[in-house]
Every structure is written in structure tokens, then in C-alpha cells.
KEPA-449687 format. One record per residue (C-alpha): residue number from 1; residue in three letters; x, y, z. Coordinates in steps of 0.1 Angstrom, whole numbers, always signed. Example, Ala and Ser with C-alpha at 12.3 -4.5 7.8 and 13.67 -1.06 7.14 Angstrom:
! residues 2
 pos code    px    py    pz
   1  ALA  +123   -45   +78
   2  SER  +137   -11   +71
! end
This chain:
! residues 604
 pos code    px    py    pz
   1  MET  -296  -248  -157
   2  GLY  -276  -274  -179
   3  LEU  -261  -303  -167
   4  CYS  -229  -279  -160
   5  VAL  -219  -251  -151
   6  LYS  -204  -229  -180
   7  GLY  -169  -220  -172
   8  PHE  -157  -254  -149
   9  GLY  -165  -287  -148
  10  ARG  -166  -313  -169
  11  GLY  -205  -325  -173
  12  VAL  -220  -353  -179
  13  ARG  -208  -356  -216
  14  GLU  -175  -367  -199
  15  ALA  -188  -393  -174
  16  LEU  -205  -409  -205
  17  PRO  -179  -432  -216
  18  TRP  -172  -444  -181
  19  ILE  -207  -453  -174
  20  ALA  -203  -468  -209
  21  ILE  -170  -490  -195
  22  ALA  -186  -498  -161
  23  VAL  -214  -512  -182
  24  ALA  -197  -533  -202
  25  SER  -174  -543  -181
  26  THR  -205  -553  -153
  27  MET  -221  -572  -183
  28  SER  -188  -589  -189
  29  LEU  -185  -605  -148
  30  THR  -221  -615  -147
  31  THR  -215  -632  -179
  32  THR  -184  -651  -169
  33  ALA  -195  -654  -133
  34  PHE  -224  -679  -152
  35  GLY  -197  -699  -171
  36  LYS  -208  -678  -203
  37  HIS  -177  -670  -213
  38  THR  -163  -665  -246
  39  ARG  -138  -656  -268
  40  VAL  -159  -621  -274
  41  LEU  -152  -606  -245
  42  ASP  -119  -608  -246
  43  TYR  -118  -583  -276
  44  VAL  -142  -566  -253
  45  ILE  -114  -563  -230
  46  LEU   -88  -559  -253
  47  ALA  -113  -528  -272
  48  ILE  -122  -509  -238
  49  SER   -78  -505  -237
  50  ALA   -68  -502  -264
  51  SER   -96  -470  -266
  52  LEU   -79  -456  -237
  53  LEU   -48  -456  -253
  54  VAL   -63  -438  -286
  55  ARG   -78  -415  -259
  56  ALA   -43  -407  -244
  57  LEU   -26  -406  -276
  58  VAL   -47  -375  -288
  59  LEU   -42  -359  -254
  60  LEU    -7  -360  -258
  61  VAL    -8  -349  -296
  62  ARG   -31  -323  -291
  63  ARG   -26  -310  -260
  64  LYS   +11  -325  -249
  65  ARG    -5  -340  -216
  66  VAL    +2  -372  -206
  67  SER   -28  -386  -198
  68  ILE   -35  -413  -165
  69  ASP   -58  -433  -193
  70  VAL   -24  -444  -206
  71  LEU   -19  -465  -172
  72  MET   -54  -479  -173
  73  GLY   -49  -489  -211
  74  ALA   -16  -505  -200
  75  ALA   -32  -526  -173
  76  GLY   -62  -537  -195
  77  LEU   -37  -549  -225
  78  THR   -16  -567  -200
  79  THR   -45  -589  -184
  80  TRP   -57  -596  -218
  81  PHE   -24  -607  -223
  82  LEU   -18  -627  -193
  83  HIS   -58  -642  -198
  84  LEU   -68  -628  -167
  85  THR  -102  -618  -177
  86  ILE  -118  -617  -146
  87  SER   -95  -594  -132
  88  SER   -97  -573  -162
  89  PHE  -129  -568  -158
  90  LEU  -129  -560  -125
  91  ILE   -99  -537  -130
  92  LEU  -119  -516  -158
  93  LEU  -147  -520  -138
  94  LEU  -130  -498  -106
  95  TYR  -110  -478  -127
  96  SER  -146  -459  -145
  97  ILE  -155  -463  -114
  98  SER  -130  -440  -101
  99  GLU  -133  -420  -129
 100  LEU  -169  -415  -122
 101  ILE  -163  -403   -82
 102  GLU  -136  -376   -93
 103  ILE  -161  -359  -120
 104  GLN  -193  -362   -93
 105  ALA  -164  -347   -68
 106  GLU  -161  -319   -88
 107  ARG  -198  -320   -94
 108  TYR  -208  -314   -59
 109  ALA  -190  -281   -53
 110  GLU  -205  -272   -85
 111  ARG  -238  -278   -73
 112  LYS  -234  -254   -45
 113  ILE  -232  -226   -73
 114  VAL  -256  -236   -94
 115  GLY  -279  -235   -63
 116  LEU  -271  -198   -62
 117  ARG  -271  -193  -100
 118  GLU  -308  -206   -99
 119  LEU  -321  -183   -75
 120  ILE  -318  -155   -98
 121  PRO  -350  -151  -114
 122  THR  -354  -153  -156
 123  LYS  -386  -134  -157
 124  VAL  -394  -103  -133
 125  SER  -426   -86  -128
 126  VAL  -426   -51  -137
 127  GLU  -447   -19  -126
 128  VAL  -456    +4  -160
 129  ASP  -481   +26  -160
 130  GLY  -500   +13  -132
 131  LYS  -498   -20  -151
 132  ILE  -480   -54  -140
 133  VAL  -460   -64  -173
 134  SER  -436   -95  -168
 135  ARG  -400   -86  -185
 136  SER  -368  -107  -191
 137  ILE  -343   -97  -161
 138  ASP  -320   -85  -184
 139  GLU  -343   -53  -192
 140  LEU  -346   -47  -160
 141  LYS  -333   -12  -151
 142  PRO  -320   +14  -123
 143  GLY  -357   +29  -115
 144  ASP  -381    +4  -122
 145  VAL  -404   -10   -97
 146  VAL  -406   -48  -100
 147  ILE  -434   -66   -79
 148  VAL  -421   -94   -55
 149  LYS  -450  -119   -42
 150  PRO  -445  -145   -18
 151  GLY  -419  -171   -31
 152  GLU  -402  -153   -55
 153  VAL  -365  -139   -51
 154  VAL  -355  -104   -51
 155  PRO  -344   -96   -90
 156  ALA  -319   -66   -80
 157  ASP  -307   -48   -50
 158  GLY  -334   -21   -42
 159  ILE  -360    -6   -18
 160  ILE  -392   -12    -6
 161  ILE  -415   +15   -14
 162  ASP  -444    -7    -1
 163  GLY  -453   -32   +19
 164  HIS  -439   -57   +44
 165  SER  -427   -86   +43
 166  LEU  -401  -111   +57
 167  PHE  -371  -122   +43
 168  ASP  -350  -155   +37
 169  THR  -318  -139   +35
 170  SER  -295  -168   +44
 171  TYR  -283  -171    +9
 172  ILE  -265  -136    +9
 173  THR  -261  -132   +45
 174  GLY  -257  -165   +62
 175  GLU  -285  -156   +85
 176  SER  -308  -183   +98
 177  GLU  -335  -167  +110
 178  PRO  -360  -147   +88
 179  ARG  -352  -110   +85
 180  PRO  -389   -85   +84
 181  LEU  -378   -58   +64
 182  GLY  -404   -27   +51
 183  LYS  -409    +4   +31
 184  GLY  -381   +25   +31
 185  GLU  -353    -4   +38
 186  HIS  -327   -21   +14
 187  VAL  -335   -54    -2
 188  MET  -306   -69   -21
 189  SER  -309   -96   -46
 190  GLY  -309  -131   -38
 191  TYR  -333  -124    -4
 192  VAL  -365  -146   -10
 193  ASN  -398  -131    -1
 194  LYS  -415  -151   +28
 195  SER  -445  -137   +40
 196  GLY  -465  -102   +17
 197  MET  -464   -90   -12
 198  VAL  -439   -59   -19
 199  ARG  -428   -32   -44
 200  VAL  -395   -26   -49
 201  ARG  -379    +3   -68
 202  VAL  -343    -9   -83
 203  LEU  -309   +12   -76
 204  LYS  -287   -10   -95
 205  ASP  -288   -30  -129
 206  PRO  -291   -69  -117
 207  GLY  -256   -75  -136
 208  LYS  -242   -55  -106
 209  SER  -260   -64   -82
 210  LEU  -252   -84   -50
 211  LEU  -261  -121   -60
 212  GLN  -246  -118   -97
 213  LEU  -215  -106   -79
 214  LEU  -212  -131   -56
 215  VAL  -219  -161   -83
 216  LEU  -197  -148  -111
 217  GLU  -165  -145   -87
 218  ALA  -174  -174   -74
 219  GLU  -172  -194  -107
 220  ARG  -143  -174  -115
 221  ALA  -127  -184   -81
 222  LEU  -138  -220   -95
 223  GLU  -117  -219  -126
 224  ARG   -81  -201  -109
 225  LYS   -63  -228   -92
 226  ALA   -44  -235   -58
 227  SER    -5  -235   -63
 228  LEU    -7  -268   -44
 229  GLN   -31  -281   -74
 230  ARG   -15  -265  -101
 231  PHE   +19  -282   -87
 232  ILE    -2  -318   -86
 233  GLU   -15  -312  -119
 234  ARG   +20  -305  -132
 235  PHE   +34  -334  -112
 236  SER   +11  -362  -126
 237  GLN   +18  -362  -160
 238  PRO   +58  -369  -152
 239  TYR   +46  -390  -121
 240  THR   +23  -413  -150
 241  VAL   +57  -416  -171
 242  LEU   +75  -425  -143
 243  ILE   +52  -451  -133
 244  LEU   +45  -462  -165
 245  SER   +85  -465  -165
 246  MET   +84  -480  -137
 247  PHE   +63  -511  -146
 248  THR   +81  -516  -180
 249  ALA  +116  -524  -159
 250  GLY   +97  -542  -138
 251  SER   +85  -565  -163
 252  LEU  +116  -568  -179
 253  LEU  +133  -578  -147
 254  THR  +106  -600  -133
 255  SER   +74  -601  -152
 256  PRO   +48  -585  -162
 257  TYR   +26  -603  -137
 258  LYS   +46  -594  -111
 259  ALA   +49  -557  -121
 260  LEU   +12  -551  -126
 261  PRO    +5  -537   -89
 262  LEU   +28  -506   -99
 263  LEU    +0  -496  -130
 264  LEU   -31  -509  -113
 265  ALA   -25  -484   -74
 266  GLY    +1  -458   -91
 267  CYS   -29  -439  -112
 268  PRO   -27  -402   -95
 269  SER   -66  -391  -101
 270  ALA   -66  -394   -59
 271  PHE   -45  -369   -50
 272  ILE   -60  -346   -83
 273  ILE   -89  -351   -70
 274  SER   -90  -343   -32
 275  SER   -70  -311   -42
 276  GLY   -95  -299   -67
 277  THR  -125  -309   -44
 278  ALA  -111  -293   -15
 279  THR  -109  -260   -37
 280  ALA  -137  -261   -48
 281  LEU  -157  -268   -18
 282  ALA  -135  -238    +3
 283  LEU  -145  -214   -24
 284  ALA  -183  -226   -29
 285  THR  -192  -225    +9
 286  LEU  -175  -193   +13
 287  ALA  -194  -174   -11
 288  ARG  -229  -190    -2
 289  ARG  -217  -167   +31
 290  SER  -208  -133   +14
 291  VAL  -172  -143   +13
 292  VAL  -160  -139   -23
 293  VAL  -121  -155   -24
 294  ARG  -107  -155   -58
 295  GLY   -90  -189   -63
 296  GLY   -73  -214   -39
 297  ARG   -42  -197   -38
 298  VAL   -54  -169   -16
 299  LEU   -69  -195    +7
 300  GLU   -30  -211    +4
 301  ASP   -17  -172    +8
 302  LEU   -39  -165   +43
 303  GLU   -29  -195   +59
 304  ARG    +7  -174   +61
 305  VAL    -2  -143   +71
 306  LYS   +15  -129  +101
 307  VAL    +0   -95  +105
 308  LEU   -37   -84  +100
 309  VAL   -35   -49   +90
 310  LEU   -73   -29   +89
 311  ASP   -82    +6   +76
 312  LYS  -106   +22  +102
 313  THR  -135   +39   +87
 314  GLY  -156   +22   +71
 315  THR  -140   -10   +78
 316  ILE  -139   -17  +114
 317  THR  -168   +10  +121
 318  LEU  -184    -3   +91
 319  GLY  -222    +2  +100
 320  GLU  -217   +13  +132
 321  LEU  -217   +52  +133
 322  LYS  -248   +75  +147
 323  LEU  -261  +103  +145
 324  SER  -254  +129  +171
 325  ARG  -270  +164  +161
 326  LEU  -279  +184  +125
 327  ILE  -278  +215  +122
 328  THR  -299  +232   +96
 329  LEU  -292  +261   +75
 330  ASN  -310  +291   +53
 331  GLY  -346  +284   +67
 332  PHE  -348  +248   +61
 333  GLY  -370  +231   +90
 334  GLU  -352  +199  +114
 335  ASP  -380  +182  +101
 336  LEU  -379  +189   +63
 337  VAL  -343  +183   +61
 338  ARG  -346  +149   +79
 339  GLU  -370  +139   +54
 340  TYR  -345  +149   +25
 341  VAL  -314  +136   +42
 342  GLY  -331  +102   +51
 343  GLY  -343  +101   +17
 344  ALA  -310  +107    -5
 345  ALA  -291   +82   +20
 346  LYS  -308   +52   +10
 347  ALA  -298   +55   -23
 348  SER  -261   +45   -12
 349  ASN  -248   +15    +8
 350  HIS  -218   +37   +23
 351  PRO  -221   +36   +62
 352  VAL  -227   +74   +68
 353  SER  -256   +67   +44
 354  ARG  -266   +34   +64
 355  ALA  -265   +56   +96
 356  LEU  -288   +87   +79
 357  ALA  -313   +64   +57
 358  GLY  -335   +60   +91
 359  LEU  -341   +94   +96
 360  SER  -373   +93   +73
 361  GLU  -394   +70   +53
 362  ALA  -390   +89   +18
 363  VAL  -380   +71   -12
 364  PRO  -352   +82   -38
 365  SER  -357   +82   -74
 366  LYS  -333   +92  -104
 367  VAL  -299   +81   -82
 368  GLN  -269   +84   -90
 369  GLU  -242   +76   -67
 370  PHE  -204   +90   -61
 371  PRO  -183   +63   -48
 372  GLY  -167   +80   -18
 373  ARG  -178  +112   -23
 374  GLY  -218  +112   -20
 375  VAL  -251  +108   -39
 376  LYS  -275  +124   -63
 377  ALA  -310  +117   -60
 378  LEU  -348  +133   -62
 379  VAL  -364  +133   -30
 380  ASN  -404  +142   -27
 381  GLY  -395  +164   -62
 382  ALA  -365  +176   -50
 383  GLU  -330  +176   -63
 384  VAL  -308  +165   -30
 385  LEU  -275  +165   -28
 386  LEU  -258  +143    +0
 387  GLY  -219  +139    +6
 388  SER  -186  +158   +12
 389  LYS  -183  +196   +10
 390  GLU  -164  +195   -19
 391  PHE  -187  +176   -31
 392  LEU  -216  +199   -29
 393  ALA  -190  +225   -44
 394  GLU  -185  +205   -75
 395  HIS  -220  +208   -81
 396  GLY  -225  +247   -79
 397  VAL  -237  +250   -39
 398  ASP  -224  +281   -23
 399  VAL  -210  +258   +12
 400  GLY  -200  +294   +25
 401  VAL  -185  +286   +64
 402  ALA  -204  +263   +70
 403  PRO  -208  +250  +111
 404  GLN  -181  +228  +120
 405  CYS  -188  +191  +139
 406  GLY  -172  +179  +168
 407  GLU  -135  +165  +178
 408  GLY  -139  +128  +165
 409  GLU  -171  +134  +145
 410  MET  -175  +127  +112
 411  VAL  -196  +152   +88
 412  ALA  -223  +152   +59
 413  TYR  -235  +183   +44
 414  VAL  -271  +183   +25
 415  ALA  -282  +211    -3
 416  VAL  -315  +207   -16
 417  ASN  -322  +219   -49
 418  ARG  -281  +233   -50
 419  VAL  -289  +256   -18
 420  LEU  -271  +243   +16
 421  ALA  -301  +231   +39
 422  GLY  -276  +212   +65
 423  VAL  -252  +194   +79
 424  ALA  -250  +159   +96
 425  CYS  -228  +153  +123
 426  LEU  -218  +116  +130
 427  GLU  -201   +98  +158
 428  GLU  -186   +62  +157
 429  GLY  -203   +34  +178
 430  LEU  -180   +10  +184
 431  ASP  -201   -30  +187
 432  SER  -184   -55  +211
 433  GLY  -190   -80  +181
 434  ILE  -161   -60  +166
 435  ARG  -138   -66  +197
 436  GLU  -147  -106  +192
 437  VAL  -132  -101  +159
 438  PHE  -102   -88  +167
 439  GLN  -100  -115  +194
 440  ALA  -109  -142  +173
 441  VAL   -78  -131  +150
 442  ARG   -53  -125  +180
 443  ARG   -65  -164  +188
 444  ARG   -51  -175  +156
 445  GLY   -16  -157  +163
 446  LEU   -18  -131  +140
 447  ARG    -9   -92  +150
 448  THR   -33   -68  +146
 449  VAL   -27   -32  +133
 450  ILE   -47    -5  +126
 451  ALA   -39   +20   +93
 452  SER   -61   +50   +95
 453  GLY   -59   +82   +79
 454  ASP   -79   +94  +103
 455  ARG   -64  +120  +130
 456  ARG   -47  +104  +160
 457  GLY   -80  +108  +187
 458  ARG  -104   +91  +166
 459  VAL   -79   +60  +159
 460  GLU   -66   +57  +195
 461  ARG  -102   +52  +206
 462  VAL  -107   +23  +183
 463  ALA   -79    +9  +188
 464  LYS   -80   +11  +224
 465  PHE  -113    -7  +227
 466  VAL  -108   -35  +198
 467  GLY   -77   -45  +217
 468  ALA   -53   -41  +186
 469  ASP   -14   -43  +192
 470  GLU    -2   -13  +169
 471  PHE   -21   +16  +157
 472  PHE   -12   +47  +127
 473  TYR   -29   +76  +126
 474  GLU   -32  +102   +95
 475  LEU   -13   +81   +69
 476  SER   -20   +90   +31
 477  PRO   -22   +61    +7
 478  ASP   +15   +61    +0
 479  GLU   +21   +56   +36
 480  LYS    -2   +27   +41
 481  LYS   +12    +8   +14
 482  ALA   +50   +15   +31
 483  LEU   +35    -1   +66
 484  VAL   +27   -31   +44
 485  ARG   +61   -34   +33
 486  ARG   +77   -25   +64
 487  LEU   +51   -52   +84
 488  ARG   +61   -77   +62
 489  LYS  +100   -72   +70
 490  GLU   +95   -77  +105
 491  HIS   +71  -101  +105
 492  GLY   +61  -121   +75
 493  ALA   +30  -120   +52
 494  VAL    +8   -92   +57
 495  GLY   -30   -89   +51
 496  PHE   -44   -58   +44
 497  VAL   -82   -49   +50
 498  GLY  -100   -18   +32
 499  ASP  -129    -5   +20
 500  GLY  -120   +32    -1
 501  VAL   -98   +44   -30
 502  ASN   -73   +54    -2
 503  ASP   -66   +19    +4
 504  VAL   -64    +5   -30
 505  GLU   -25    +9   -29
 506  ALA   -23    -7    +2
 507  ILE   -46   -38    -8
 508  ALA   -30   -45   -36
 509  GLU    +6   -44   -19
 510  ALA    -4   -70    +6
 511  ASP    -2  -106    +5
 512  VAL   -37  -109   +10
 513  GLY   -59   -79    +4
 514  MET   -90   -79    +9
 515  ALA  -122   -57    +5
 516  VAL  -146   -44   +29
 517  GLY  -186   -39   +10
 518  ARG  -184   -33   -31
 519  LEU  -170    -2   -41
 520  GLU  -160   -16   -75
 521  VAL  -126    -3   -79
 522  VAL  -118   -19   -42
 523  SER  -139   -44   -47
 524  ASN  -116   -56   -85
 525  ILE   -81   -50   -60
 526  GLY   -88   -72   -36
 527  ASP   -83  -112   -34
 528  VAL  -113  -107   -11
 529  VAL  -143   -94    -9
 530  LEU  -162   -93   +22
 531  ILE  -197   -82   +17
 532  ARG  -209   -85   +53
 533  GLY  -180   -70   +65
 534  ILE  -146   -75   +88
 535  LYS  -168  -101  +111
 536  SER  -169  -125   +81
 537  ILE  -128  -126   +90
 538  PRO  -127  -154  +116
 539  LEU  -147  -178   +93
 540  LEU  -123  -167   +63
 541  LEU   -98  -178   +84
 542  ASN  -113  -208   +98
 543  TYR  -117  -225   +61
 544  ALA   -85  -209   +51
 545  SER   -70  -236   +80
 546  ARG   -96  -263   +73
 547  PHE   -83  -259   +32
 548  GLY   -47  -265   +38
 549  LYS   -52  -292   +66
 550  ALA   -77  -312   +41
 551  VAL   -55  -309   +12
 552  ARG   -22  -323   +33
 553  SER   -41  -348   +50
 554  ALA   -59  -360   +22
 555  ILE   -23  -365    -3
 556  LEU    -4  -378   +27
 557  THR   -29  -405   +33
 558  ALA   -34  -411    -3
 559  VAL    +5  -420    -5
 560  ALA    +6  -443   +23
 561  VAL   -21  -459   +12
 562  LYS    -3  -466   -23
 563  VAL   +26  -476   -13
 564  ALA   +14  -500   +12
 565  VAL   -14  -516   -15
 566  ILE   +19  -515   -42
 567  ALA   +39  -531   -16
 568  THR   +19  -560    -9
 569  GLY    +1  -561   -45
 570  ILE   +41  -570   -59
 571  ALA   +46  -596   -32
 572  GLY   +16  -616   -39
 573  LEU    -2  -611   -10
 574  ILE   -36  -592   -26
 575  PRO   -53  -600   -57
 576  TYR   -52  -573   -86
 577  TYR   -87  -562   -84
 578  LEU   -81  -556   -43
 579  VAL   -48  -536   -55
 580  VAL   -69  -513   -77
 581  ALA  -102  -512   -51
 582  VAL   -79  -503   -23
 583  GLY   -48  -484   -39
 584  ASP   -74  -462   -67
 585  ASP  -108  -459   -55
 586  GLY   -98  -469   -17
 587  ALA   -72  -442   -16
 588  THR   -98  -417   -33
 589  LEU  -124  -422   -12
 590  ILE  -104  -420   +19
 591  GLY   -88  -388    +8
 592  LEU  -124  -372    -3
 593  GLY  -142  -386   +34
 594  LEU  -107  -369   +53
 595  ILE  -120  -339   +31
 596  MET  -158  -337   +40
 597  SER  -153  -346   +76
 598  ILE  -126  -316   +80
 599  PHE  -148  -289   +62
 600  LEU  -182  -301   +76
 601  GLY  -168  -315  +113
 602  LYS  -174  -289  +143
 603  GLY  -182  -252  +135
 604  SER  -184  -255   +99
! end
């Protein structure tokens, strides 16, 4: 890992000029303090000021941008012209410190993403023909068996086929307690092995695994700026021109000496640093807790949401299905069907598959998943198809008049070597934790609505259990989209949470679309990806609120500090170095302090 993260951040190279200015200013101040001042030091002031103005001019020509460096370059020239040597060096020193603070503020949040990326190993131990060989992670492919030793990180999503160990899942799930996992259980990329060695069969390409998704989306999100941040950066250019014009007018009307505080405290860097740091800190922290937010704009939009609409199956009931009965057909015994169903189910992360995966310890190979429809896998040498009736029919299975599950139950069909072997009936188990999510959302003043394509009885049961304000049933994708539009007209901004292809239109229509799970087409549409399910929604809303509060507090405080310092500086009540120290560095540090206290305070 290099010194800066590719795609965002300014890195160490941009810090070097400010380090050089800080060192030169410090040495010159020390020399002057000991009575060794020479005219050479006056030329140092001139050289630094000129370099800042040249830097600003280059930026203006190349990118048509007015840089705030012009303010400090003009301040340096003014103090040089007025022979204020000590004040000049103090001003340049404090300004360079302010720029270094800005760079470090960005780097602080970026290091959170770097920490995630550094979890991804570059080399992995792969079992090939009974031998262990070292390979680059880029060569890893589904079906490979990797050896994960104590202290190592699981390189890609897969299934443990041998061994048992404790895993630190905190980087992915946020859970502090190590999780015991053994044969037949799923492990995600980013899990850290804490005890015994395990053999893991890779199910997904490393580039499509959970950790890579978190890292890449978090990096992209940090590149997307909030509308408030973009406004501040756009505003900083006319603001800089305004301050420079006011200084010029003040110099002509009074004197450069009197007008100098406008330049020294007028720098807008405190606003830019505050908004950028709040955005980066919020997005990076959420990413570490398995919530991918695609930019600061989404956090702003979340603050405006008045209605939260949630799909039911796979969203509210995610992971809460349980097998109610297993019907066997065509001479297959129940134990054998359980073996095949449990093995094939491990090939998918769908709620139905997760409910069935524990039926056996069988481990699948040659896995192929058809999102939202079913899976095909090799289990104990037999080809197993697990999914919907239509899915099996598409693969040439004669489903005939298969037995029906009861009212309110979900159904999964299983075929072995293209022969229908059984029907699994599942019912939705409801977790009290989901009810707490709805309560937390309502405490924030949001209206909660369930919108489902399922039958009325199932939807009504869930709605009553969680205490939803409204529920709608048997909705088509178009009807879900129309519902979002209607609720927006009636109540205001709408957030929609869904997990399936039938939710894509509504997710895209909503002011904030949220995808549960990792179905690619849905995740790509969503403004937010809730990898751990809707239990992360209160955390997301909490950080959206903190983000808005942090940015507003920091900017308003910075404005108040700058106005007060400029006024007292022009009145001659404080020396120039204090104008810079308080009006620029002080305003920046106060803003950063407010942001950190809001984000790292109680409940973070």
C-alpha cells in the first residue's frame, strides 16, 4: 500500500511544499529571535510569497480555478512591503500548518479505508492435487480450496469444508465477539481466523467478494461529494475573489496595514476541511460496519426522508425463514433429500437457501447461482437443482402436479439428476429485533410502510408484528413504483428498501433507494447497500443525522470565529499572528473538534 489511496486524497507529495514552508519559517523565526536577522530572510519571505502566487496563477490558467493560495501570497507580500518580518514568518508558518491540517484531516478518514484494503491478502495458499501452493489472489477462482491458517484473513467468500475455528468478523459485521464456525458454514472475505486451520472452498471470485465490495464502494463514495460540500467548494472561488477585492478596497481607503486581517482570517479552508472531513468520516465508518453509502449526497437526502417503505420477503424477513416440512417424491428418502438440499443451499446467500443450508453437512462444488430463481450444484457426485418450480422446468425437470405447501408458506423445489426429489415448505419466523428496527425508525419521526407482492395474509401478519403504519400487498413492480410516487406527494421524501429484481424500479424511483443483500442488479441501483440487512437502518439514520449536524455546526462556528477575529484585527486589538492562529488555524481546529465530538460521541 502506497502513501495515498488511489482515486482520492492528496497524499504526501502535496504536503511537501507546506512542510518546506513551515521549516523555512521556523528557522527564520528562530534566527530573528536570536538577533541574527539579515536581509536574506526578507528575500525568503518574498520567495515564499511569490511561489504561492505563482502556484495560484498556474491553477487559474490550467483549471480556471481561483486558489486560496492567492490570499496568503498577497498577505506575505503585504507584510514584506510593511517590513513586518516576525509577523510575516508567523503568518506563513501558521498558514502552512493549516494546509497540513487539511491534508491530515483527509488522510485520517482515508486510513479507515486503507485499513480495510490492507486486510485483502496478496498471496493465498491453495490446495492443488494434495499439495499446498502459493498463488496470487488474482489467480483465485470459484471452486479452489484455500488453506486459512490462524492469523490469516479469508481471501474470498466461501464454505468451510474441513476444520473449525473462531473468526474475528468485526471488520465486516461490526460484532466484537469472535464467531465459532465449522464445516459446512459460510465465511466471508475479511473474516480473520483466530485459532484453528480451516480449508475453505471458494464460491465467488475475490473481486466480487464482500470485502472487495466494501472497499471499492467506500472509495467511490468518498469521491462523490455532498451537494453542500460541492457548494462550499464552488463558493470558495468567488469568496476568495471577494476577500481579495475587499482587501484591495480597504488598502486604498485606509492602508494595507489596517486591511491585512481580511486576508489573514478570510481563508475559506476551514469550511472546505469541515465538510470534506465529515463526509469522509461518515462514509468510511459506515463502510466498516457493512453499510455502503454512495456519497455524501445520500446522507443529506436521508435527513429529508419522511416515509420509509420496505419490501417484505428477503428484506424484513431476511434470514428468518425456517423449514416447516419436507415432502419427498419419486422414491427418494427424506435423509437423502436433506443431504442434497442442505448441500445445494450452501451455494447461495438467499434467505430460503440460508434456512435450508443447515439440513446437512454436505459441501457443494461446481456451483452456479441464478439470482432470485435458484442454484445448480454438484453434491456428493449428483447434480442438484434447488429453486422455484419454473427454474426446475427450465432445466428439463418434469415437475408435474407437485404437492402444494400451505397458506402462508414459501416453497422450494429440489431435483436430483433432473428428477424431482422433493418440495421444501418454509414459514417466516419473525425476530423481535426487526420490531425494534421499526420502533427506532418511528422514533425519528418517519412513517413506516410495507409494500409486498405477497398475499394479504402474510403481509398483514408481518405488518402487525412490527407495528408498521401501513401495508400494501400483491403489488407488481410498477405498482410499487407508483406507491413511492404517491407517498412522496402525500408526505415528502421517500426511502425504499428492497432485495429483489421486482424492487429495482421502486429503489430507483425513491429519493433514497436501499438494497438489502448483494444481488448485483439491485445493489448497483441502490444509493445504499445494507449488507447485514435492515437491522443497520437505525445506524444509517443516526450517521446521516450526525453528518448534517457536524457540517452545519462546524461551518457556523467557523463563520462566527472569522467574523470576530477580522473585526478585532481591523480594530488593532490583536496582533496579526493571532489573526491567523485563531481566524484560520483556530477556526479549522474548532470545526474539526466539533466534527470529531459529534461522530465519536455517545452511541457512535
